[in-house]
PDB file of the backbone (N, CA, C, O) and the ligand in Angstrom, with CONECT records:
HET     MG  A 101       1
ATOM      1  N   MET A   1      -8.260   9.048  10.078  1.00  0.00           N
ATOM      2  CA  MET A   1      -8.700   7.739   9.606  1.00  0.00           C
ATOM      3  C   MET A   1      -7.659   6.692   9.993  1.00  0.00           C
ATOM      4  O   MET A   1      -6.459   6.897   9.813  1.00  0.00           O
ATOM      5  N   ASP A   2      -8.139   5.560  10.529  1.00  0.00           N
ATOM      6  CA  ASP A   2      -7.185   4.517  10.892  1.00  0.00           C
ATOM      7  C   ASP A   2      -6.971   3.556   9.720  1.00  0.00           C
ATOM      8  O   ASP A   2      -7.663   3.610   8.703  1.00  0.00           O
ATOM      9  N   ILE A   3      -6.003   2.691   9.902  1.00  0.00           N
ATOM     10  CA  ILE A   3      -5.627   1.803   8.801  1.00  0.00           C
ATOM     11  C   ILE A   3      -6.778   0.865   8.428  1.00  0.00           C
ATOM     12  O   ILE A   3      -7.043   0.645   7.246  1.00  0.00           O
ATOM     13  N   SER A   4      -7.456   0.317   9.432  1.00  0.00           N
ATOM     14  CA  SER A   4      -8.566  -0.608   9.147  1.00  0.00           C
ATOM     15  C   SER A   4      -9.671   0.072   8.344  1.00  0.00           C
ATOM     16  O   SER A   4     -10.230  -0.511   7.415  1.00  0.00           O
ATOM     17  N   ALA A   5      -9.973   1.304   8.713  1.00  0.00           N
ATOM     18  CA  ALA A   5     -11.020   2.033   7.997  1.00  0.00           C
ATOM     19  C   ALA A   5     -10.618   2.265   6.546  1.00  0.00           C
ATOM     20  O   ALA A   5     -11.427   2.103   5.633  1.00  0.00           O
ATOM     21  N   LEU A   6      -9.374   2.642   6.347  1.00  0.00           N
ATOM     22  CA  LEU A   6      -8.907   2.866   4.977  1.00  0.00           C
ATOM     23  C   LEU A   6      -8.888   1.565   4.189  1.00  0.00           C
ATOM     24  O   LEU A   6      -9.283   1.540   3.023  1.00  0.00           O
ATOM     25  N   GLN A   7      -8.428   0.476   4.818  1.00  0.00           N
ATOM     26  CA  GLN A   7      -8.391  -0.804   4.118  1.00  0.00           C
ATOM     27  C   GLN A   7      -9.793  -1.240   3.729  1.00  0.00           C
ATOM     28  O   GLN A   7      -9.985  -1.830   2.665  1.00  0.00           O
ATOM     29  N   LYS A   8     -10.778  -0.958   4.578  1.00  0.00           N
ATOM     30  CA  LYS A   8     -12.157  -1.315   4.255  1.00  0.00           C
ATOM     31  C   LYS A   8     -12.677  -0.483   3.080  1.00  0.00           C
ATOM     32  O   LYS A   8     -13.377  -1.006   2.212  1.00  0.00           O
ATOM     33  N   ILE A   9     -12.344   0.781   3.051  1.00  0.00           N
ATOM     34  CA  ILE A   9     -12.753   1.624   1.921  1.00  0.00           C
ATOM     35  C   ILE A   9     -12.186   1.060   0.624  1.00  0.00           C
ATOM     36  O   ILE A   9     -12.888   0.945  -0.381  1.00  0.00           O
ATOM     37  N   VAL A  10     -10.901   0.711   0.664  1.00  0.00           N
ATOM     38  CA  VAL A  10     -10.261   0.141  -0.532  1.00  0.00           C
ATOM     39  C   VAL A  10     -10.961  -1.152  -0.938  1.00  0.00           C
ATOM     40  O   VAL A  10     -11.223  -1.378  -2.120  1.00  0.00           O
ATOM     41  N   LYS A  11     -11.262  -1.995   0.039  1.00  0.00           N
ATOM     42  CA  LYS A  11     -11.933  -3.272  -0.263  1.00  0.00           C
ATOM     43  C   LYS A  11     -13.319  -3.041  -0.843  1.00  0.00           C
ATOM     44  O   LYS A  11     -13.685  -3.642  -1.854  1.00  0.00           O
ATOM     45  N   ASP A  12     -14.087  -2.171  -0.205  1.00  0.00           N
ATOM     46  CA  ASP A  12     -15.445  -1.906  -0.680  1.00  0.00           C
ATOM     47  C   ASP A  12     -15.440  -1.332  -2.098  1.00  0.00           C
ATOM     48  O   ASP A  12     -16.310  -1.645  -2.911  1.00  0.00           O
ATOM     49  N   ARG A  13     -14.455  -0.494  -2.374  1.00  0.00           N
ATOM     50  CA  ARG A  13     -14.431   0.217  -3.649  1.00  0.00           C
ATOM     51  C   ARG A  13     -13.825  -0.602  -4.780  1.00  0.00           C
ATOM     52  O   ARG A  13     -14.285  -0.526  -5.919  1.00  0.00           O
ATOM     53  N   TYR A  14     -12.775  -1.400  -4.463  1.00  0.00           N
ATOM     54  CA  TYR A  14     -11.976  -1.984  -5.549  1.00  0.00           C
ATOM     55  C   TYR A  14     -11.887  -3.509  -5.551  1.00  0.00           C
ATOM     56  O   TYR A  14     -11.353  -4.081  -6.501  1.00  0.00           O
ATOM     57  N   PHE A  15     -12.395  -4.186  -4.514  1.00  0.00           N
ATOM     58  CA  PHE A  15     -12.090  -5.614  -4.380  1.00  0.00           C
ATOM     59  C   PHE A  15     -12.572  -6.449  -5.570  1.00  0.00           C
ATOM     60  O   PHE A  15     -11.862  -7.347  -6.024  1.00  0.00           O
ATOM     61  N   LYS A  16     -13.767  -6.160  -6.073  1.00  0.00           N
ATOM     62  CA  LYS A  16     -14.283  -6.961  -7.190  1.00  0.00           C
ATOM     63  C   LYS A  16     -13.353  -6.851  -8.394  1.00  0.00           C
ATOM     64  O   LYS A  16     -12.969  -7.859  -8.987  1.00  0.00           O
ATOM     65  N   THR A  17     -12.998  -5.626  -8.747  1.00  0.00           N
ATOM     66  CA  THR A  17     -12.099  -5.416  -9.883  1.00  0.00           C
ATOM     67  C   THR A  17     -10.729  -6.029  -9.626  1.00  0.00           C
ATOM     68  O   THR A  17     -10.135  -6.654 -10.504  1.00  0.00           O
ATOM     69  N   ASP A  18     -10.237  -5.835  -8.392  1.00  0.00           N
ATOM     70  CA  ASP A  18      -8.910  -6.377  -8.054  1.00  0.00           C
ATOM     71  C   ASP A  18      -8.901  -7.895  -8.122  1.00  0.00           C
ATOM     72  O   ASP A  18      -7.941  -8.497  -8.602  1.00  0.00           O
ATOM     73  N   SER A  19      -9.964  -8.506  -7.643  1.00  0.00           N
ATOM     74  CA  SER A  19     -10.059  -9.973  -7.669  1.00  0.00           C
ATOM     75  C   SER A  19     -10.065 -10.491  -9.101  1.00  0.00           C
ATOM     76  O   SER A  19      -9.418 -11.489  -9.419  1.00  0.00           O
ATOM     77  N   GLU A  20     -10.795  -9.804  -9.947  1.00  0.00           N
ATOM     78  CA  GLU A  20     -10.858 -10.225 -11.352  1.00  0.00           C
ATOM     79  C   GLU A  20      -9.493 -10.071 -12.038  1.00  0.00           C
ATOM     80  O   GLU A  20      -9.128 -10.878 -12.893  1.00  0.00           O
ATOM     81  N   ARG A  21      -8.745  -9.027 -11.653  1.00  0.00           N
ATOM     82  CA  ARG A  21      -7.416  -8.799 -12.232  1.00  0.00           C
ATOM     83  C   ARG A  21      -6.432  -9.852 -11.749  1.00  0.00           C
ATOM     84  O   ARG A  21      -5.578 -10.319 -12.503  1.00  0.00           O
ATOM     85  N   GLY A  22      -6.566 -10.217 -10.475  1.00  0.00           N
ATOM     86  CA  GLY A  22      -5.680 -11.223  -9.885  1.00  0.00           C
ATOM     87  C   GLY A  22      -4.473 -10.595  -9.204  1.00  0.00           C
ATOM     88  O   GLY A  22      -4.093  -9.454  -9.468  1.00  0.00           O
ATOM     89  N   ILE A  23      -3.891 -11.390  -8.320  1.00  0.00           N
ATOM     90  CA  ILE A  23      -2.805 -10.885  -7.473  1.00  0.00           C
ATOM     91  C   ILE A  23      -1.561 -10.534  -8.288  1.00  0.00           C
ATOM     92  O   ILE A  23      -0.900  -9.537  -7.996  1.00  0.00           O
ATOM     93  N   TYR A  24      -1.233 -11.328  -9.297  1.00  0.00           N
ATOM     94  CA  TYR A  24      -0.004 -11.082 -10.046  1.00  0.00           C
ATOM     95  C   TYR A  24      -0.064  -9.745 -10.786  1.00  0.00           C
ATOM     96  O   TYR A  24       0.858  -8.936 -10.684  1.00  0.00           O
ATOM     97  N   HIS A  25      -1.135  -9.515 -11.520  1.00  0.00           N
ATOM     98  CA  HIS A  25      -1.239  -8.263 -12.274  1.00  0.00           C
ATOM     99  C   HIS A  25      -1.451  -7.067 -11.346  1.00  0.00           C
ATOM    100  O   HIS A  25      -1.035  -5.951 -11.657  1.00  0.00           O
ATOM    101  N   THR A  26      -2.096  -7.305 -10.213  1.00  0.00           N
ATOM    102  CA  THR A  26      -2.253  -6.221  -9.238  1.00  0.00           C
ATOM    103  C   THR A  26      -0.893  -5.854  -8.650  1.00  0.00           C
ATOM    104  O   THR A  26      -0.610  -4.681  -8.405  1.00  0.00           O
ATOM    105  N   ALA A  27      -0.060  -6.859  -8.429  1.00  0.00           N
ATOM    106  CA  ALA A  27       1.297  -6.587  -7.929  1.00  0.00           C
ATOM    107  C   ALA A  27       2.090  -5.763  -8.951  1.00  0.00           C
ATOM    108  O   ALA A  27       2.889  -4.907  -8.571  1.00  0.00           O
ATOM    109  N   LEU A  28       1.873  -6.017 -10.229  1.00  0.00           N
ATOM    110  CA  LEU A  28       2.549  -5.213 -11.261  1.00  0.00           C
ATOM    111  C   LEU A  28       2.115  -3.751 -11.173  1.00  0.00           C
ATOM    112  O   LEU A  28       2.939  -2.845 -11.299  1.00  0.00           O
ATOM    113  N   TRP A  29       0.809  -3.525 -10.955  1.00  0.00           N
ATOM    114  CA  TRP A  29       0.326  -2.142 -10.803  1.00  0.00           C
ATOM    115  C   TRP A  29       0.995  -1.475  -9.599  1.00  0.00           C
ATOM    116  O   TRP A  29       1.410  -0.317  -9.665  1.00  0.00           O
ATOM    117  N   PHE A  30       1.092  -2.224  -8.502  1.00  0.00           N
ATOM    118  CA  PHE A  30       1.742  -1.699  -7.302  1.00  0.00           C
ATOM    119  C   PHE A  30       3.187  -1.288  -7.623  1.00  0.00           C
ATOM    120  O   PHE A  30       3.633  -0.206  -7.244  1.00  0.00           O
ATOM    121  N   HIS A  31       3.894  -2.153  -8.313  1.00  0.00           N
ATOM    122  CA  HIS A  31       5.289  -1.850  -8.658  1.00  0.00           C
ATOM    123  C   HIS A  31       5.376  -0.616  -9.547  1.00  0.00           C
ATOM    124  O   HIS A  31       6.289   0.197  -9.400  1.00  0.00           O
ATOM    125  N   GLU A  32       4.435  -0.478 -10.460  1.00  0.00           N
ATOM    126  CA  GLU A  32       4.433   0.705 -11.308  1.00  0.00           C
ATOM    127  C   GLU A  32       4.280   1.965 -10.465  1.00  0.00           C
ATOM    128  O   GLU A  32       4.950   2.968 -10.711  1.00  0.00           O
ATOM    129  N   GLU A  33       3.393   1.912  -9.464  1.00  0.00           N
ATOM    130  CA  GLU A  33       3.198   3.092  -8.603  1.00  0.00           C
ATOM    131  C   GLU A  33       4.438   3.392  -7.777  1.00  0.00           C
ATOM    132  O   GLU A  33       4.764   4.557  -7.550  1.00  0.00           O
ATOM    133  N   VAL A  34       5.129   2.357  -7.327  1.00  0.00           N
ATOM    134  CA  VAL A  34       6.381   2.576  -6.593  1.00  0.00           C
ATOM    135  C   VAL A  34       7.389   3.275  -7.510  1.00  0.00           C
ATOM    136  O   VAL A  34       8.119   4.166  -7.077  1.00  0.00           O
ATOM    137  N   GLY A  35       7.421   2.866  -8.762  1.00  0.00           N
ATOM    138  CA  GLY A  35       8.306   3.521  -9.718  1.00  0.00           C
ATOM    139  C   GLY A  35       7.932   4.978  -9.932  1.00  0.00           C
ATOM    140  O   GLY A  35       8.806   5.842 -10.008  1.00  0.00           O
ATOM    141  N   GLU A  36       6.637   5.255 -10.029  1.00  0.00           N
ATOM    142  CA  GLU A  36       6.186   6.639 -10.191  1.00  0.00           C
ATOM    143  C   GLU A  36       6.557   7.475  -8.968  1.00  0.00           C
ATOM    144  O   GLU A  36       6.946   8.635  -9.103  1.00  0.00           O
ATOM    145  N   LEU A  37       6.441   6.895  -7.784  1.00  0.00           N
ATOM    146  CA  LEU A  37       6.844   7.614  -6.569  1.00  0.00           C
ATOM    147  C   LEU A  37       8.344   7.896  -6.589  1.00  0.00           C
ATOM    148  O   LEU A  37       8.780   9.000  -6.262  1.00  0.00           O
ATOM    149  N   SER A  38       9.107   6.917  -6.964  1.00  0.00           N
ATOM    150  CA  SER A  38      10.560   7.101  -7.028  1.00  0.00           C
ATOM    151  C   SER A  38      10.921   8.214  -8.011  1.00  0.00           C
ATOM    152  O   SER A  38      11.804   9.025  -7.734  1.00  0.00           O
ATOM    153  N   SER A  39      10.251   8.252  -9.140  1.00  0.00           N
ATOM    154  CA  SER A  39      10.509   9.303 -10.132  1.00  0.00           C
ATOM    155  C   SER A  39      10.142  10.679  -9.585  1.00  0.00           C
ATOM    156  O   SER A  39      10.866  11.654  -9.789  1.00  0.00           O
ATOM    157  N   ALA A  40       9.007  10.747  -8.888  1.00  0.00           N
ATOM    158  CA  ALA A  40       8.581  12.033  -8.313  1.00  0.00           C
ATOM    159  C   ALA A  40       9.578  12.517  -7.271  1.00  0.00           C
ATOM    160  O   ALA A  40       9.887  13.706  -7.204  1.00  0.00           O
ATOM    161  N   ILE A  41      10.079  11.593  -6.458  1.00  0.00           N
ATOM    162  CA  ILE A  41      11.086  11.962  -5.447  1.00  0.00           C
ATOM    163  C   ILE A  41      12.354  12.430  -6.145  1.00  0.00           C
ATOM    164  O   ILE A  41      12.937  13.449  -5.775  1.00  0.00           O
ATOM    165  N   ALA A  42      12.773  11.682  -7.152  1.00  0.00           N
ATOM    166  CA  ALA A  42      14.017  12.030  -7.850  1.00  0.00           C
ATOM    167  C   ALA A  42      13.921  13.385  -8.531  1.00  0.00           C
ATOM    168  O   ALA A  42      14.912  14.109  -8.613  1.00  0.00           O
ATOM    169  N   SER A  43      12.735  13.733  -9.021  1.00  0.00           N
ATOM    170  CA  SER A  43      12.586  15.013  -9.724  1.00  0.00           C
ATOM    171  C   SER A  43      12.309  16.167  -8.773  1.00  0.00           C
ATOM    172  O   SER A  43      12.310  17.328  -9.183  1.00  0.00           O
ATOM    173  N   GLY A  44      12.072  15.851  -7.501  1.00  0.00           N
ATOM    174  CA  GLY A  44      11.807  16.908  -6.514  1.00  0.00           C
ATOM    175  C   GLY A  44      10.433  17.537  -6.654  1.00  0.00           C
ATOM    176  O   GLY A  44      10.194  18.648  -6.180  1.00  0.00           O
ATOM    177  N   ASP A  45       9.527  16.816  -7.312  1.00  0.00           N
ATOM    178  CA  ASP A  45       8.169  17.328  -7.528  1.00  0.00           C
ATOM    179  C   ASP A  45       7.306  16.960  -6.312  1.00  0.00           C
ATOM    180  O   ASP A  45       6.746  15.865  -6.256  1.00  0.00           O
ATOM    181  N   GLN A  46       7.205  17.853  -5.367  1.00  0.00           N
ATOM    182  CA  GLN A  46       6.525  17.584  -4.104  1.00  0.00           C
ATOM    183  C   GLN A  46       5.047  17.250  -4.295  1.00  0.00           C
ATOM    184  O   GLN A  46       4.532  16.325  -3.667  1.00  0.00           O
ATOM    185  N   GLN A  47       4.370  17.993  -5.153  1.00  0.00           N
ATOM    186  CA  GLN A  47       2.935  17.742  -5.373  1.00  0.00           C
ATOM    187  C   GLN A  47       2.711  16.366  -5.986  1.00  0.00           C
ATOM    188  O   GLN A  47       1.838  15.613  -5.555  1.00  0.00           O
ATOM    189  N   ASN A  48       3.509  16.054  -6.991  1.00  0.00           N
ATOM    190  CA  ASN A  48       3.374  14.735  -7.617  1.00  0.00           C
ATOM    191  C   ASN A  48       3.752  13.626  -6.638  1.00  0.00           C
ATOM    192  O   ASN A  48       3.117  12.572  -6.609  1.00  0.00           O
ATOM    193  N   ALA A  49       4.789  13.870  -5.836  1.00  0.00           N
ATOM    194  CA  ALA A  49       5.182  12.857  -4.838  1.00  0.00           C
ATOM    195  C   ALA A  49       4.037  12.584  -3.876  1.00  0.00           C
ATOM    196  O   ALA A  49       3.784  11.434  -3.515  1.00  0.00           O
ATOM    197  N   LYS A  50       3.347  13.637  -3.460  1.00  0.00           N
ATOM    198  CA  LYS A  50       2.217  13.454  -2.541  1.00  0.00           C
ATOM    199  C   LYS A  50       1.162  12.537  -3.159  1.00  0.00           C
ATOM    200  O   LYS A  50       0.645  11.639  -2.493  1.00  0.00           O
ATOM    201  N   GLU A  51       0.851  12.763  -4.414  1.00  0.00           N
ATOM    202  CA  GLU A  51      -0.126  11.920  -5.102  1.00  0.00           C
ATOM    203  C   GLU A  51       0.362  10.476  -5.211  1.00  0.00           C
ATOM    204  O   GLU A  51      -0.404   9.529  -5.031  1.00  0.00           O
ATOM    205  N   GLU A  52       1.639  10.330  -5.507  1.00  0.00           N
ATOM    206  CA  GLU A  52       2.181   8.972  -5.680  1.00  0.00           C
ATOM    207  C   GLU A  52       2.276   8.230  -4.353  1.00  0.00           C
ATOM    208  O   GLU A  52       2.093   7.013  -4.314  1.00  0.00           O
ATOM    209  N   PHE A  53       2.560   8.950  -3.258  1.00  0.00           N
ATOM    210  CA  PHE A  53       2.518   8.300  -1.947  1.00  0.00           C
ATOM    211  C   PHE A  53       1.133   7.700  -1.716  1.00  0.00           C
ATOM    212  O   PHE A  53       1.014   6.572  -1.238  1.00  0.00           O
ATOM    213  N   ALA A  54       0.095   8.448  -2.051  1.00  0.00           N
ATOM    214  CA  ALA A  54      -1.274   7.950  -1.884  1.00  0.00           C
ATOM    215  C   ALA A  54      -1.534   6.760  -2.800  1.00  0.00           C
ATOM    216  O   ALA A  54      -2.154   5.780  -2.388  1.00  0.00           O
ATOM    217  N   ASP A  55      -1.062   6.844  -4.044  1.00  0.00           N
ATOM    218  CA  ASP A  55      -1.237   5.716  -4.970  1.00  0.00           C
ATOM    219  C   ASP A  55      -0.594   4.456  -4.403  1.00  0.00           C
ATOM    220  O   ASP A  55      -1.201   3.384  -4.402  1.00  0.00           O
ATOM    221  N   VAL A  56       0.633   4.595  -3.924  1.00  0.00           N
ATOM    222  CA  VAL A  56       1.356   3.426  -3.405  1.00  0.00           C
ATOM    223  C   VAL A  56       0.621   2.823  -2.211  1.00  0.00           C
ATOM    224  O   VAL A  56       0.477   1.604  -2.115  1.00  0.00           O
ATOM    225  N   LEU A  57       0.161   3.673  -1.311  1.00  0.00           N
ATOM    226  CA  LEU A  57      -0.552   3.165  -0.131  1.00  0.00           C
ATOM    227  C   LEU A  57      -1.838   2.455  -0.534  1.00  0.00           C
ATOM    228  O   LEU A  57      -2.145   1.384  -0.011  1.00  0.00           O
ATOM    229  N   MET A  58      -2.580   3.034  -1.446  1.00  0.00           N
ATOM    230  CA  MET A  58      -3.839   2.419  -1.866  1.00  0.00           C
ATOM    231  C   MET A  58      -3.600   1.071  -2.553  1.00  0.00           C
ATOM    232  O   MET A  58      -4.339   0.115  -2.320  1.00  0.00           O
ATOM    233  N   TRP A  59      -2.573   0.995  -3.395  1.00  0.00           N
ATOM    234  CA  TRP A  59      -2.282  -0.281  -4.058  1.00  0.00           C
ATOM    235  C   TRP A  59      -1.724  -1.294  -3.070  1.00  0.00           C
ATOM    236  O   TRP A  59      -1.957  -2.493  -3.222  1.00  0.00           O
ATOM    237  N   LEU A  60      -1.000  -0.842  -2.071  1.00  0.00           N
ATOM    238  CA  LEU A  60      -0.519  -1.743  -1.022  1.00  0.00           C
ATOM    239  C   LEU A  60      -1.707  -2.353  -0.273  1.00  0.00           C
ATOM    240  O   LEU A  60      -1.732  -3.553   0.001  1.00  0.00           O
ATOM    241  N   LEU A  61      -2.673  -1.519   0.049  1.00  0.00           N
ATOM    242  CA  LEU A  61      -3.860  -2.015   0.742  1.00  0.00           C
ATOM    243  C   LEU A  61      -4.673  -2.945  -0.153  1.00  0.00           C
ATOM    244  O   LEU A  61      -5.275  -3.906   0.324  1.00  0.00           O
ATOM    245  N   THR A  62      -4.688  -2.659  -1.431  1.00  0.00           N
ATOM    246  CA  THR A  62      -5.335  -3.558  -2.387  1.00  0.00           C
ATOM    247  C   THR A  62      -4.693  -4.941  -2.349  1.00  0.00           C
ATOM    248  O   THR A  62      -5.384  -5.958  -2.298  1.00  0.00           O
ATOM    249  N   LEU A  63      -3.367  -4.965  -2.376  1.00  0.00           N
ATOM    250  CA  LEU A  63      -2.669  -6.253  -2.309  1.00  0.00           C
ATOM    251  C   LEU A  63      -2.964  -6.964  -0.992  1.00  0.00           C
ATOM    252  O   LEU A  63      -3.180  -8.175  -0.967  1.00  0.00           O
ATOM    253  N   ALA A  64      -2.972  -6.207   0.093  1.00  0.00           N
ATOM    254  CA  ALA A  64      -3.278  -6.799   1.398  1.00  0.00           C
ATOM    255  C   ALA A  64      -4.676  -7.416   1.384  1.00  0.00           C
ATOM    256  O   ALA A  64      -4.878  -8.503   1.926  1.00  0.00           O
ATOM    257  N   ASN A  65      -5.621  -6.747   0.782  1.00  0.00           N
ATOM    258  CA  ASN A  65      -6.975  -7.299   0.700  1.00  0.00           C
ATOM    259  C   ASN A  65      -6.990  -8.604  -0.096  1.00  0.00           C
ATOM    260  O   ASN A  65      -7.640  -9.572   0.300  1.00  0.00           O
ATOM    261  N   LEU A  66      -6.283  -8.626  -1.203  1.00  0.00           N
ATOM    262  CA  LEU A  66      -6.260  -9.841  -2.018  1.00  0.00           C
ATOM    263  C   LEU A  66      -5.576 -10.997  -1.290  1.00  0.00           C
ATOM    264  O   LEU A  66      -5.908 -12.162  -1.506  1.00  0.00           O
ATOM    265  N   MET A  67      -4.616 -10.658  -0.424  1.00  0.00           N
ATOM    266  CA  MET A  67      -3.892 -11.692   0.336  1.00  0.00           C
ATOM    267  C   MET A  67      -4.540 -11.960   1.693  1.00  0.00           C
ATOM    268  O   MET A  67      -4.041 -12.760   2.484  1.00  0.00           O
ATOM    269  N   GLU A  68      -5.667 -11.276   1.954  1.00  0.00           N
ATOM    270  CA  GLU A  68      -6.376 -11.405   3.229  1.00  0.00           C
ATOM    271  C   GLU A  68      -5.472 -11.087   4.422  1.00  0.00           C
ATOM    272  O   GLU A  68      -5.489 -11.782   5.437  1.00  0.00           O
ATOM    273  N   VAL A  69      -4.693 -10.031   4.274  1.00  0.00           N
ATOM    274  CA  VAL A  69      -3.825  -9.538   5.350  1.00  0.00           C
ATOM    275  C   VAL A  69      -4.490  -8.323   5.991  1.00  0.00           C
ATOM    276  O   VAL A  69      -4.811  -7.343   5.318  1.00  0.00           O
ATOM    277  N   ASP A  70      -4.687  -8.407   7.290  1.00  0.00           N
ATOM    278  CA  ASP A  70      -5.225  -7.291   8.059  1.00  0.00           C
ATOM    279  C   ASP A  70      -4.053  -6.360   8.388  1.00  0.00           C
ATOM    280  O   ASP A  70      -3.222  -6.674   9.240  1.00  0.00           O
ATOM    281  N   MET A  71      -3.996  -5.218   7.709  1.00  0.00           N
ATOM    282  CA  MET A  71      -2.839  -4.334   7.852  1.00  0.00           C
ATOM    283  C   MET A  71      -2.752  -3.695   9.231  1.00  0.00           C
ATOM    284  O   MET A  71      -1.657  -3.390   9.706  1.00  0.00           O
ATOM    285  N   GLU A  72      -3.880  -3.492   9.868  1.00  0.00           N
ATOM    286  CA  GLU A  72      -3.845  -2.958  11.242  1.00  0.00           C
ATOM    287  C   GLU A  72      -3.079  -3.930  12.143  1.00  0.00           C
ATOM    288  O   GLU A  72      -2.215  -3.518  12.917  1.00  0.00           O
ATOM    289  N   LYS A  73      -3.398  -5.205  12.040  1.00  0.00           N
ATOM    290  CA  LYS A  73      -2.697  -6.228  12.831  1.00  0.00           C
ATOM    291  C   LYS A  73      -1.241  -6.343  12.401  1.00  0.00           C
ATOM    292  O   LYS A  73      -0.350  -6.474  13.240  1.00  0.00           O
ATOM    293  N   ALA A  74      -1.001  -6.293  11.100  1.00  0.00           N
ATOM    294  CA  ALA A  74       0.371  -6.416  10.604  1.00  0.00           C
ATOM    295  C   ALA A  74       1.246  -5.289  11.139  1.00  0.00           C
ATOM    296  O   ALA A  74       2.395  -5.513  11.518  1.00  0.00           O
ATOM    297  N   ILE A  75       0.698  -4.083  11.167  1.00  0.00           N
ATOM    298  CA  ILE A  75       1.478  -2.940  11.671  1.00  0.00           C
ATOM    299  C   ILE A  75       1.662  -3.041  13.183  1.00  0.00           C
ATOM    300  O   ILE A  75       2.732  -2.732  13.707  1.00  0.00           O
ATOM    301  N   ASP A  76       0.615  -3.475  13.878  1.00  0.00           N
ATOM    302  CA  ASP A  76       0.754  -3.678  15.331  1.00  0.00           C
ATOM    303  C   ASP A  76       1.868  -4.683  15.627  1.00  0.00           C
ATOM    304  O   ASP A  76       2.684  -4.471  16.523  1.00  0.00           O
ATOM    305  N   GLU A  77       1.892  -5.770  14.871  1.00  0.00           N
ATOM    306  CA  GLU A  77       2.931  -6.783  15.067  1.00  0.00           C
ATOM    307  C   GLU A  77       4.308  -6.230  14.713  1.00  0.00           C
ATOM    308  O   GLU A  77       5.299  -6.533  15.378  1.00  0.00           O
ATOM    309  N   TYR A  78       4.357  -5.434  13.679  1.00  0.00           N
ATOM    310  CA  TYR A  78       5.632  -4.817  13.285  1.00  0.00           C
ATOM    311  C   TYR A  78       6.174  -3.938  14.408  1.00  0.00           C
ATOM    312  O   TYR A  78       7.347  -4.013  14.771  1.00  0.00           O
ATOM    313  N   LEU A  79       5.282  -3.100  14.948  1.00  0.00           N
ATOM    314  CA  LEU A  79       5.723  -2.123  15.953  1.00  0.00           C
ATOM    315  C   LEU A  79       6.116  -2.769  17.277  1.00  0.00           C
ATOM    316  O   LEU A  79       6.842  -2.167  18.067  1.00  0.00           O
ATOM    317  N   THR A  80       5.647  -3.977  17.523  1.00  0.00           N
ATOM    318  CA  THR A  80       6.002  -4.660  18.769  1.00  0.00           C
ATOM    319  C   THR A  80       7.071  -5.729  18.556  1.00  0.00           C
ATOM    320  O   THR A  80       7.428  -6.446  19.491  1.00  0.00           O
ATOM    321  N   ASN A  81       7.577  -5.836  17.340  1.00  0.00           N
ATOM    322  CA  ASN A  81       8.608  -6.825  17.035  1.00  0.00           C
ATOM    323  C   ASN A  81       9.980  -6.249  17.384  1.00  0.00           C
ATOM    324  O   ASN A  81      10.394  -5.260  16.780  1.00  0.00           O
ATOM    325  N   PRO A  82      10.697  -6.844  18.345  1.00  0.00           N
ATOM    326  CA  PRO A  82      11.999  -6.302  18.732  1.00  0.00           C
ATOM    327  C   PRO A  82      13.014  -6.276  17.592  1.00  0.00           C
ATOM    328  O   PRO A  82      13.944  -5.469  17.604  1.00  0.00           O
ATOM    329  N   ARG A  83      12.837  -7.165  16.601  1.00  0.00           N
ATOM    330  CA  ARG A  83      13.767  -7.166  15.453  1.00  0.00           C
ATOM    331  C   ARG A  83      13.598  -5.928  14.580  1.00  0.00           C
ATOM    332  O   ARG A  83      14.467  -5.627  13.761  1.00  0.00           O
ATOM    333  N   LYS A  84      12.482  -5.203  14.746  1.00  0.00           N
ATOM    334  CA  LYS A  84      12.216  -4.023  13.923  1.00  0.00           C
ATOM    335  C   LYS A  84      12.633  -2.716  14.614  1.00  0.00           C
ATOM    336  O   LYS A  84      12.385  -1.627  14.096  1.00  0.00           O
ATOM    337  N   LEU A  85      13.256  -2.833  15.764  1.00  0.00           N
ATOM    338  CA  LEU A  85      13.707  -1.626  16.450  1.00  0.00           C
ATOM    339  C   LEU A  85      14.908  -1.035  15.729  1.00  0.00           C
ATOM    340  O   LEU A  85      15.654  -1.761  15.073  1.00  0.00           O
ATOM    341  N   PRO A  86      15.104   0.274  15.843  1.00  0.00           N
ATOM    342  CA  PRO A  86      16.257   0.891  15.184  1.00  0.00           C
ATOM    343  C   PRO A  86      17.561   0.271  15.684  1.00  0.00           C
ATOM    344  O   PRO A  86      17.703  -0.071  16.858  1.00  0.00           O
ATOM    345  N   THR A  87      18.501   0.139  14.760  1.00  0.00           N
ATOM    346  CA  THR A  87      19.816  -0.374  15.154  1.00  0.00           C
ATOM    347  C   THR A  87      20.677   0.771  15.639  1.00  0.00           C
ATOM    348  O   THR A  87      20.452   1.928  15.281  1.00  0.00           O
ATOM    349  N   LYS A  88      21.658   0.446  16.450  1.00  0.00           N
ATOM    350  CA  LYS A  88      22.532   1.492  17.007  1.00  0.00           C
ATOM    351  C   LYS A  88      23.520   1.983  15.983  1.00  0.00           C
ATOM    352  O   LYS A  88      24.330   2.861  16.278  1.00  0.00           O
TER     353      LYS A  88
HETATM  354 MG    MG A 101       0.618   6.989  -9.719  1.00  0.00          MG2+
END
């Protein structure tokens, strides 16, 4: 599955609810998921970390939808940006 397809699934499934919640409270949910991922990594719980990685990605795409950011384009721009190349 490519990024655009996943972002569309997220939009189709959650956009109405996300819009009603608003960007600020949705950002809080995203931060909570990042915290849950950090806790899973810190505890070494691989199964839980896998779930939290998915949560974080889905909430990230939710935020992108609310901000009208096309993540496929954003990633393409990131990967071709010379400032994003590894440092020596
Ligand atoms: Mg979670």
